[in-house]
N, C-alpha and C positions, 0 to 999 in steps of 0.2 A: 640597516646596520651592515657595514661591509663584511664580506666573508673573512673569517679568521679574526674577527673583532668581537668584543663583548661590551655591550652598553653598560655604562656606569650609572647606577640608579640615581634619579633626581637631578640629572644634568641637562635634560632637554629644556631649552628655553626659546622663547620667541614672544616679542611684544605683540599684543592684540591677536593672539592665536589660541586655538583650542588644540591641545596636544593629545594625541591618542597613539596607542601602541598595538602591534600585532606580534603574535608568537606562532602564527601558522602560515608564514610566507606571504603575508599581506592580504589574505582572504578576508579576515575580519579585523576590526580595530575597536579597541575599548580604552577607557581611561586606565591608568596604571593600577588602580584598585580593583579593576574588573577583568584583567587579562587572565585567561585560564589556559591550561594545557591538560592533556590526559595523563593521569598518574599511572603507575605500573599496574594497578588493579582495574584500569579502564574507566575510572571515574574522574571528573574534572577536579583540578586542584589549582590554586593560585600559581601563576607563572612567576618564576624568578626573573628579575630584570636581565640576567645573563641569557635568558631564553628568548628575548625579544628579537624578532627578525626585521621589523620595520618600525619606523616612527613617522607619524603624519602630523603636519602642522596645517590646520584649517584656519585661513585668515578670517578674522572677524570684521576687518575693514578692507576695502579694496586698495590696492597700491596704484596710485595715480601715475600716469606717464611721467617719466623723468625722476620719479622717487624710487627709493630702495629701502630695504629693511634687512634684518639678519635673523636667522634661526641657527641654533647650534645644539650640539650634544657632545659628550665626551665618551670615548670608547677606549678599551685597552686591547692590545694584541693578545690573542689566546696563547 
């Protein structure tokens, strides 16, 4: 997710992809239901989509030479 932008929940799309998210600078990736961050008390809590730092699309099918596809997401300027 570009700097100064905030991911809009539920907007990541891509045909034949598994989409995962990171809230720790891309060190770990999880499905949206399992992304966590440390809360003020030091215990993990569910991450708000606005806290996502990275989005990853893992292709379930290879892209053949000469073919193309699209992945996308929506973000807002902070």
